[in-house]
C-alpha positions in Angstrom: 229.2 48.9 20.4 229.7 51.7 22.9 230.8 51.5 26.6 228.9 53.0 29.5 230.4 54.7 32.6 231.2 51.3 34.1 233.1 50.3 31.0 230.4 47.7 30.2 229.7 47.1 26.5 226.4 48.5 25.3 225.1 47.6 21.8 223.5 50.4 19.9 221.3 50.9 16.8 221.7 54.4 15.4 223.7 55.3 18.6 220.8 54.4 20.9 220.4 51.3 23.0 217.2 49.4 23.8 215.0 50.3 25.6 216.1 54.0 25.2 215.7 54.3 21.4 213.4 55.9 18.9 210.8 53.8 17.2 211.5 53.0 13.6 208.3 53.8 11.7 207.4 52.8 8.1 204.3 52.5 6.0 202.9 49.2 4.8 204.3 48.5 1.3 207.4 50.7 1.9 210.7 49.4 0.5 213.8 50.5 2.4 217.5 49.8 1.7 219.2 49.4 5.1 222.9 49.2 5.9 223.8 47.0 8.9 227.3 47.6 10.3 229.3 45.4 12.7 232.0 47.5 14.2 233.6 44.8 16.3 235.8 41.9 15.4 233.4 39.0 16.1 230.4 37.9 14.1 226.8 37.7 15.1 223.4 37.0 13.5 220.9 39.8 13.2 217.2 38.9 12.9 214.0 40.7 11.9 210.6 39.4 13.0 207.8 39.7 10.4 210.0 41.2 7.8 211.8 39.5 4.9 214.7 41.0 3.0 217.2 40.3 0.2 221.0 40.9 0.6 222.3 43.5 -1.9 226.0 43.8 -0.9 228.6 42.9 1.7 231.4 45.3 2.5 230.5 47.5 -0.4 230.6 44.7 -3.0 227.5 43.5 -4.8 226.6 39.8 -4.0 224.5 37.1 -5.6 222.7 35.7 -2.5 219.2 34.9 -3.9 216.2 34.3 -1.7 214.3 36.0 1.0 215.5 35.8 4.5 214.8 37.1 8.0 218.3 36.7 9.5 221.7 37.7 8.2 225.2 36.9 9.6 227.3 40.0 10.2 230.9 39.0 10.1 233.4 40.9 12.2 234.2 44.4 11.1 231.8 44.2 8.2 228.7 45.7 6.6 225.7 44.3 4.8 223.2 46.2 2.7 219.7 44.7 2.6 216.4 45.6 0.8 213.4 45.1 3.0 209.7 45.5 2.1 207.4 46.1 5.0 204.2 44.2 4.1 202.6 43.4 7.4 201.2 46.1 9.7 202.0 46.0 13.4 205.0 46.2 15.7 207.9 44.0 14.8 211.0 43.2 16.8 214.6 43.3 15.4 217.5 42.1 17.4 220.8 40.2 17.5 220.1 36.5 17.6 222.7 36.2 20.3 220.4 37.0 23.2 223.1 38.4 25.4 223.7 41.1 22.8 220.0 41.8 22.6 219.9 42.1 26.4 222.7 44.6 26.2 220.7 46.8 23.9 220.9 45.4 20.3 217.2 45.4 19.8 214.3 47.6 18.8 210.8 47.8 17.3 209.6 48.7 13.9 206.1 50.1 13.6 204.6 49.2 10.2 201.6 51.5 9.7 198.6 51.0 7.4 
């Protein structure tokens, strides 16, 4: 989270806030390991449309959380590392499942190219 000139919270991904962000572009079949960081004290769910992932670690510690999922809870002041395989071409939305956070910029698109 960052704050704008009016001291309003603005949620960011890689330092940029939706809709002023750079598209995330991957190729079909690509596997990426992604670190999600929550730098505030309260938790929120983070969701990927059209993409399934497994959880590899929380706060730097390996975890045994089997199964594919499309949403992960980010606890306050925590990090989660996931492994996502991009299998479906198209444009896919990712965002906080708390819509007020998404409205404040915690959202973006992933372009999965063939």
